[in-house]
C-alpha positions in Angstrom: -88.4 -127.4 -14.8 -91.7 -128.3 -13.1 -93.3 -125.1 -14.5 -92.1 -126.0 -18.1 -93.6 -129.6 -17.8 -97.0 -128.2 -16.6 -97.0 -125.7 -19.5 -96.4 -128.4 -22.1 -99.0 -130.7 -20.6 -101.6 -127.9 -21.2 -100.3 -127.3 -24.7 -99.1 -130.6 -26.1 -100.4 -130.0 -29.7 -98.4 -126.9 -30.2 -95.7 -127.3 -32.8 -92.2 -126.0 -32.4 -91.0 -123.1 -34.6 -87.6 -124.1 -36.1 -86.5 -120.4 -36.0 -86.9 -120.4 -32.2 -84.8 -123.6 -31.6 -82.2 -123.0 -28.8 -79.8 -125.1 -26.8 -81.4 -126.8 -23.7 -79.0 -129.4 -22.3 -76.2 -132.0 -22.8 -78.3 -135.1 -22.5 -75.3 -137.5 -23.2 -71.8 -136.5 -21.9 -69.7 -139.6 -22.8 -70.3 -140.1 -26.5 -67.6 -140.5 -29.1 -67.2 -140.6 -32.8 -64.0 -140.5 -34.8 -65.0 -140.6 -38.5 -66.5 -137.6 -40.2 -69.7 -139.4 -41.2 -73.5 -138.9 -40.7 -75.7 -141.1 -38.4 -73.2 -141.3 -35.6 -76.1 -142.0 -33.3 -79.6 -143.3 -33.7 -82.7 -141.9 -32.0 -86.2 -143.4 -32.3 -89.4 -144.3 -30.4 -89.5 -148.0 -30.1 -92.4 -150.4 -30.7 -92.8 -150.7 -26.9 -92.9 -146.9 -26.5 -89.4 -146.2 -25.3 -87.6 -143.1 -26.8 -84.1 -144.3 -27.4 -80.8 -142.8 -28.2 -78.2 -145.4 -29.3 -74.7 -144.1 -29.2 -71.1 -145.2 -28.6 -68.3 -144.2 -26.3 -64.5 -144.4 -26.7 -64.5 -148.0 -25.5 -66.5 -149.2 -28.5 -69.6 -149.9 -26.4 -73.1 -149.7 -27.7 -75.2 -147.7 -25.2 -79.0 -147.6 -25.3 -80.3 -144.6 -23.4 -83.9 -144.0 -22.4 -84.4 -140.3 -23.2 -87.5 -139.9 -21.0 -86.4 -141.7 -17.9 -82.9 -140.3 -18.4 -81.1 -143.6 -17.8 -79.0 -146.2 -19.5 -81.0 -149.2 -20.5 -78.1 -151.3 -21.5 -74.4 -151.1 -22.3 -72.9 -153.7 -24.6 -69.2 -153.3 -23.8 -66.7 -153.6 -26.6 -69.4 -154.5 -29.1 -66.9 -154.2 -31.9 -63.2 -154.6 -32.1 -62.7 -151.3 -33.8 -64.4 -147.9 -33.5 -68.2 -147.9 -34.1 -68.7 -145.2 -36.7 -72.4 -145.0 -37.3 -75.8 -146.6 -36.7 -79.2 -147.1 -38.5 -82.5 -148.0 -37.1 -85.4 -149.8 -38.7 -88.8 -151.0 -37.6 -89.2 -154.4 -38.9 -92.9 -154.5 -39.8 -92.8 -158.0 -41.0 -91.7 -159.3 -37.5 -92.9 -156.3 -35.4 -89.6 -155.5 -33.8 -87.0 -152.7 -33.7 -83.7 -153.3 -35.2 -80.4 -151.4 -35.4 -77.2 -152.0 -37.3 -73.9 -150.8 -35.7 -71.2 -150.1 -38.3 -67.4 -150.3 -37.8 -65.9 -148.8 -40.9 -62.2 -149.6 -40.3 -63.1 -153.2 -39.5 -65.5 -153.7 -42.4 -68.0 -155.0 -39.9 -71.8 -154.6 -39.4 -73.7 -156.2 -36.5 -77.5 -156.5 -36.6 -79.3 -156.2 -33.3 -82.8 -156.9 -32.0 -83.6 -153.9 -29.7 -86.3 -155.9 -27.9 -83.8 -158.2 -26.2 -80.4 -156.9 -27.5 -79.6 -160.1 -29.3 -77.0 -159.9 -32.0 -78.9 -161.5 -34.9 -76.0 -161.6 -37.3 -72.4 -160.4 -37.5 -71.4 -159.3 -41.1 -67.6 -159.6 -41.4 -65.1 -158.5 -44.1 -67.9 -157.0 -46.3 -65.3 -155.3 -48.6 -61.9 -156.7 -49.6 -60.0 -153.6 -50.5 -62.1 -150.7 -49.2 -63.6 -149.3 -46.0 -67.2 -149.7 -45.2 -68.4 -146.1 -44.8 -72.2 -146.3 -44.7 -75.0 -148.9 -44.7 -78.8 -148.8 -44.4 -81.9 -151.0 -44.2 -84.4 -151.6 -47.1 -87.7 -153.4 -47.0 -88.5 -154.7 -50.5 -92.0 -156.3 -50.7 -91.9 -158.9 -47.9 -88.1 -159.0 -47.5 -85.7 -157.1 -45.3 -82.2 -156.2 -46.6 -79.1 -154.4 -45.5 -77.5 -152.2 -48.2 -73.7 -151.5 -47.9 -71.3 -149.1 -49.6 -67.5 -148.6 -49.6 -64.9 -145.9 -49.7 -61.8 -146.3 -51.7 -61.3 -144.7 -55.1 -59.1 -147.5 -56.4 -61.5 -150.3 -55.5 -64.1 -151.4 -58.1 -66.4 -153.1 -55.5 -70.1 -152.3 -55.8 -73.0 -151.6 -53.5 -73.9 -154.9 -51.9 -77.3 -156.2 -50.7 -77.6 -158.8 -47.9 -80.4 -160.5 -46.2 -80.5 -160.7 -42.4 -78.6 -164.1 -42.5 -75.6 -162.7 -44.2 -76.5 -164.0 -47.7 -75.5 -161.6 -50.5 -78.6 -161.1 -52.6 -77.1 -158.9 -55.3 -74.7 -156.2 -56.2 -75.8 -152.9 -57.8 -74.3 -152.5 -61.2 -71.9 -149.6 -61.8 -72.0 -148.5 -58.1 -68.2 -148.7 -57.4 -67.9 -145.0 -56.4 -66.1 -143.5 -53.4 -69.1 -143.4 -51.1 -69.7 -141.5 -47.9 -73.5 -141.9 -47.5 -76.1 -144.4 -48.6 -79.9 -144.5 -48.1 -83.1 -145.7 -49.8 -86.2 -144.0 -51.1 -89.5 -145.6 -52.1 -91.6 -143.6 -54.6 -95.1 -144.9 -54.0 -96.5 -143.2 -57.1 -94.0 -145.0 -59.3 -93.8 -148.1 -57.1 -90.0 -148.0 -57.4 -87.4 -148.6 -54.8 -84.4 -146.4 -55.2 -80.9 -146.5 -53.6 -79.2 -143.1 -53.1 -75.4 -142.8 -52.9 -73.5 -139.7 -51.8 -70.0 -139.9 -53.4 -66.9 -137.9 -54.2 -67.9 -135.6 -57.0 -71.6 -136.6 -57.3 -74.8 -138.1 -55.9 -76.3 -141.1 -57.8 -79.7 -142.8 -57.6 -80.3 -146.4 -58.6 -83.4 -148.3 -59.6 -83.2 -151.3 -57.4 -85.4 -153.7 -59.3 -83.9 -153.0 -62.7 -80.4 -152.7 -61.2 -79.3 -149.7 -63.1 -78.5 -146.0 -62.6 -81.5 -143.8 -62.5 -79.9 -140.4 -62.3 -76.4 -138.8 -61.7 -76.6 -135.5 -59.9 -73.4 -133.7 -60.7 -72.5 -130.1 -60.6 -69.9 -128.9 -63.1 -66.3 -129.0 -61.7 -67.4 -130.2 -58.3 -65.0 -132.9 -57.0 -65.7 -132.7 -53.3 -67.4 -135.3 -51.1 -71.2 -135.4 -50.8 -71.8 -136.3 -47.1 -75.5 -136.5 -46.5 -78.7 -136.8 -48.6 -82.4 -136.3 -47.8 -85.6 -136.4 -49.9 -88.2 -133.7 -49.6 -91.5 -133.3 -51.4 -92.2 -129.6 -52.0 -94.4 -127.8 -54.6 -95.3 -131.2 -56.2 -91.6 -131.9 -56.9 -89.5 -134.6 -55.3 -86.4 -132.8 -54.2 -83.0 -134.4 -53.5 -81.1 -132.2 -51.0 -77.5 -132.9 -50.3 -74.6 -131.4 -48.3 -71.0 -131.2 -49.6 -67.4 -130.6 -48.5 -67.4 -127.4 -50.6 -69.8 -125.6 -48.2 -72.8 -125.8 -50.5 -76.3 -127.3 -50.2 -77.6 -128.4 -53.5 -81.2 -129.1 -54.3 -82.0 -131.3 -57.3 -85.2 -132.4 -59.0 -84.9 -136.1 -58.1 -86.6 -137.5 -61.2 -85.3 -135.1 -63.9 -81.8 -134.6 -62.4 -82.1 -130.8 -62.8 -80.1 -128.7 -60.4 -82.7 -126.3 -58.8 -80.5 -124.5 -56.3 -77.0 -124.2 -55.1 -76.6 -122.4 -51.8 -73.3 -121.4 -50.1 -73.8 -122.1 -46.4 -70.2 -121.7 -45.2 -67.1 -120.5 -46.9 -64.1 -122.9 -47.3 -65.7 -125.3 -44.7 -67.4 -128.7 -45.0 -71.0 -129.5 -44.4 -72.2 -132.9 -42.9 -75.5 -134.3 -41.7 -78.8 -132.8 -42.9 -82.0 -132.9 -40.9 -85.4 -132.3 -42.6 -87.5 -130.3 -40.1 -90.5 -130.1 -42.4 -91.0 -129.4 -46.1 -90.0 -125.8 -45.5 -86.9 -126.0 -43.4 -83.7 -128.1 -43.0 -80.9 -128.0 -40.5 -77.3 -128.9 -41.5 -74.2 -129.6 -39.5 -71.1 -127.5 -40.3 -67.3 -127.7 -39.9 -67.4 -124.2 -38.3 -69.0 -125.8 -35.2 -72.5 -124.4 -35.9 -75.9 -125.8 -37.0 -77.4 -123.8 -39.8 -81.2 -123.5 -40.4 -82.1 -123.1 -44.1 -85.5 -121.9 -45.3 -86.3 -123.7 -48.5 -88.8 -121.3 -49.9 -86.2 -118.5 -50.2 -83.3 -121.0 -50.0 -81.3 -119.0 -47.5 -79.8 -119.4 -44.0 -82.1 -117.9 -41.4 -80.4 -119.0 -38.2 -77.1 -120.3 -36.8 -77.0 -122.4 -33.6 -73.8 -122.3 -31.6 -72.8 -124.6 -28.7 -70.7 -127.4 -30.2 -66.9 -127.1 -30.0 -66.0 -129.2 -33.1 -67.5 -130.2 -36.5 -71.2 -131.0 -36.2 -71.7 -134.4 -37.8 -75.2 -135.6 -37.1 -78.6 -133.9 -36.4 -81.9 -135.6 -35.8 -85.4 -134.4 -35.1 -87.6 -136.0 -32.5 -91.0 -135.6 -30.9 -90.5 -135.3 -27.1 -93.5 -135.7 -24.8 -92.5 -132.7 -22.7 -90.7 -130.4 -25.2 -92.5 -131.2 -28.4 -90.5 -131.0 -31.6 -86.7 -130.9 -30.8 -83.3 -131.4 -32.3 -80.5 -133.7 -31.1 -77.0 -133.2 -32.4 -73.4 -134.5 -32.0 -70.0 -133.3 -33.0 -66.8 -135.3 -33.8 -64.4 -136.8 -31.2 -65.2 -136.8 -27.4 -68.5 -135.0 -27.3 -71.8 -134.4 -25.8 -75.1 -135.1 -27.5 -77.1 -132.0 -27.3 -80.8 -131.3 -27.0 -82.3 -128.2 -28.6 -85.9 -127.0 -28.1 -88.3 -124.2 -28.9 -88.0 -122.2 -25.6 -90.6 -119.7 -26.8 -93.3 -122.3 -26.0 -92.5 -122.0 -22.3 -92.7 -118.2 -21.9 
């Protein structure tokens, strides 16, 4: 290990090649997730320069782990009454602080935390009346911070809801009552428009936040499966919407026109989950067949398959590590390890 560190210190600027990514270590061995959703952990470099992984165990604890010092910073025991299903991180530029939300889907509960002192800033309870809370995210709109929530129940007509940090409901998004698995936001700085993006059963939908209306519906004919993760990629002067689906396909859309650009079969008769954008040329996607697939976007094809997990791979995140450079971190469902993947070719 000492030789590896010295090699990296001499060559810190060298970028990792995604085609050379290989398993290195199980950095977390007591993580747990029970729902088949993206963002089962959060990883980020904090305002005070700590590289954090935020995850949960089977006792509903929130655990903050310092990835560089390899130690637990804090464990908030039984932080929720029910299973913590996912997390989101946001740097609050208005107040210069790191924030996370912990989401408990079954309990319809979100807690907002200040990472600087681990104070719970607000406890959002019973967000939906007749549905589960499957996904939520942050959004900064002008000088205001919001939390966007979505639900999962095909019989419920409840919409996407927008809350401030004090629990006040600011608005609902019109015609957004879909059966949702994933939600995120995207700001187009050329158009100066904030979008909300919703991955649903049968489609993906984008909404113009200010005008409170549907912007585009991205729907492939006869597809009735669940769309589990969505990312935005700018390539060849096109804003691409890339999404994963339960039918084993990755679909790439022109975000603004709604045109389907590519449909790529990644696995047969198996589901796809979290997507990680490596750069504008490559993505990684978690698969039900216990692998992580690397997809080259120029030829739109699978170029590598990473093996090491023993169940469905739900979440994949890219980080910049001071020793290993560009790396992947991943987690599978149930009792699991959180795994670190690096470009080992750099150390030869």
